[in-house]
N, C-alpha and C positions, 0 to 999 in steps of 0.2 A: 073485317076480312077474316076468313077462317085461318086458323093457325096451320102451318105446314111443318112436318118433321123433316129435318135434314140430318143425315149421318155424315159428320165431317171427320175424315180420317187423315191423320198425319202418317205419311210413309217414312220408311228408313229408320225406325227406332233401332238403336244399338249400332248404327253405322259409325257413330263417333259419340264421345261424351257430350260435346256441345249440342249436337242435334238432339240427343236423348233428353238432356236436361231441359231444353226448350220445350220439347213435347210434354214432358212431365209437368212443367209449370202451367202449360195451357190446359192440360187435362184436369189438373187440380182446380183450375178456375172455371171449368165448365165451358171453355171455348172450343174444345174438341170433344168428340164422343167415341173416337176409335183411334187405334194406331196399329200399324203392322210392323213386325219385328224381323230383322235380318239375323237369323240365329247362327249363322256361320261366323259372326263377328266375335273377336276375342273379348269384347266388352259385354256381351250378352250375359254371361253367368253372374256378373256383378250387378248389372242393371235390371235383372229380373226381379230383384227384391223390392225396389221402390215401385215398379210397375204392378207387382202383385197386389199392393195395397189399394190400387185404383180399380181393381177388377169389378166391383159392384156397379160402378158408374160408367164404365167404358167397355166397348168391344176390343178384344186384343187378338190379333190375327198373325198369320205368317206372311211375310213378304218374300216370296220365293225368289231366290237369286241364282242367276246363271251368268251374270255379266260383271259384277263388282268384285274386285280383287281384294281379298282380306289377307293375302300373303300365305294362304294355305296351299298345299298341293291339290289341285283340282283340275283334272284333265277335261272336264266338261265346260269350264269357264271360257267363254268366247265373247267377243264384242257383239253388240246388238245386230249389226248388219248380217253377221253370220246366221243368227237365229231367224231373222226376217227372211233371208233367202232360202235357207235349207228347210225351214218349216213349210214354206209354200211349195217346195219341190218334194216334200215328204221324205227327206233324206236325213232323218234324225233317229237316234237310238232310243226307242220308247222305253225299254227295260232299264237302261242306264239312267234315263231321266226320272223314271218312277223311283228308282233307288235313291237318287239325289233328293227328291222330294221327301221320301221317307226319312232320310237322315236329318233333313232340316225340320221336319215335323217332330221327330224324336228329340232333337235338341231343344225345341220349344217346350215339349212336355217335361223333359228332364229338369228344366230350371223353373218353369212356371207351375208345374204340378198338375197340368191338365192339357187337353187338346185345344187347338186354336178355335176361336169363335168363327173365323173366316179365313180365307186364303185369297191373296192377290199376288201380284208379281212385280219385281223390280223391272222397270221399263216394260211392264205388261207382258212379260214372256209367258206367263202361265196360260194366256188365252190364245197363243199361237197354235196352229195345227200341229198334230203329233204330241206337242207338249201338253195340250189340253187332255189328250187321251191318257197320257202318263199321270196327269193330275187326277182324273177319274179313277184310275187304277189304285193310286195311293189312298184316296179317300175310302174306297171299298175295303182296303186292307186295314186301315187304322180306325175307322168308325163303324162299329158293328151294329149300332142301334139306329134309331130314327133321328137322333140329334146331330145331323150332319152340319158341317160348316156352310155358311153362305159364301158365295163367290162373287168377285168383282167382274162385271161384264163391260169391258171397254167399248165393245161394239154398240153399246147403247148410249154412246156419247150424245148429250143433248145440247151442247154448246161448244163451238169451235175455239173458244178463247180468243187469242190474238193471232192464230195461225190456222187458216183453213187448209193449207197443204198438210201440215202436221196432223190435223184432224182426219183428213181423208186417208193418209197413210195408216194411221192407227186403226180406223174402223175397217178398212179393207184388209189389213193384215190379220185382224181378229174376227173377221166376219163369220157369222154362224156360231159364235161361241155361246151366246145367250140361249139360242135354240137348242144347242147340244146339252147345255146345263139342264134345261127344263126337261129335255127328253130323258135325261138320266134320273129325273125325279128330284133334282137338287134346286136350290134357290139362289137367285142372283138379283141384283138391283134392276129397277125398271128405268132408271135415268141416271146419268153419270156426267160429272163435270170436273173442272179443275185443271184442264189441259191449257198450257200456255208456254211461252218461250223460256220460262225459268231464268229470266234476266232481271236484274234489279230495276232497270228503267222501263219495264213492261207495263207498269201501271197496275200493280196487283190489286190495290184498293178499288179502282174502278171496275176491273174485271170481276172482283168478288161481288160488287153491287149488282152487276149484270147477272151473275150466276144465281145469287139469292132470289132475284125477282123471277128468273126463269124456272127455278126449281119447283117441281111438283111435290106433293106430299109423298114422303117416303124416298126422296132422292138421296143419292150417295155422291159425295164430293171428296176428291183427294186434295191434299196440300203437302207442303214440304218445309215446315218451319224448323228453325234451329237458332240457338244463341249465336250472336256474332262471333266468328272465329276466322283466324288466318290459317286456313287449311288448304294447302296446295293440292291435296289429293281429292278435294271436293270441288268440281267445276261450278257448282251452283251455290256455293257458300254465301255469296253476297245476296242472292235472291232469298235464301233461307232467312237471313236476318231481316229483310224487308217483310217477309210473310209473318215472322214472329212478332215484329213490332205492330203490324196491323191487327193481327188476330188477338193480341192482348189489349188493344186500344178501346176507348169508349166509342170511337167512330165505328168500329166493327159491331159492337153491341147495339148501337143505334141503328145501323144498317139492317141487322137481323130483326129488330123490333119493327122498323118501317116496312120490311118485306113480310112480316108476320111469320118469321122463321123461328122454330124452336130446335135447338141442336140436341139430338138424342141418339140413343143406340138404335141399331138397325131393327126394323120390324118387317117381316114378310108381308 
């Protein structure tokens, strides 16, 4: 069977030390090939240093945040239902969103020393209407040459995980994003997976096996691993520990081999 390349991206780097150390461990072992950073986090300035050492072997991107509370004063921070509703009604401040993106991009560059390889969004907010226009504006202001970041296209979801309803909501809320990206001359993934209930009893290992077999060459998959932690501020902490355990296991390595999957950096 022909080998297929998968970019396996861990979201939420810098959200907490436990999440970040788990991601670093998996990156070092080659079980991940990308991670996206929440640069508003107070942990980011310290965590940038160990991540910088892994740059040659992994894509490092920005995880644009509009929903997670890091304790800073941020008038734009709202719960996800607000962004889902107001984006569909086109009742969002495009300039303010662009400026928030620019600040988060600049925090990335300040501590990593370069621009992000890619941009995605916490809870996929980057792909919602109006916010996507602010994203394109920010890219045009920070990337002057042809080496633009690639973007995550959630509307190219190729597998519903364990929730068809969640999959429908995501693809409908983000519909048209991939086409808009390509219309702007930018690059995004052709296939996407990793969506599920983010509960420890969801059967992550079984879902991962399904995703690996469904993945075409050049697919992109998100995941949310982290070291076990008693973190009341993180509602998916238990699922993170399950993901971390599986991704570091021989079972996962065997599943990749059986599916003829090679984990590597994104290639257009």
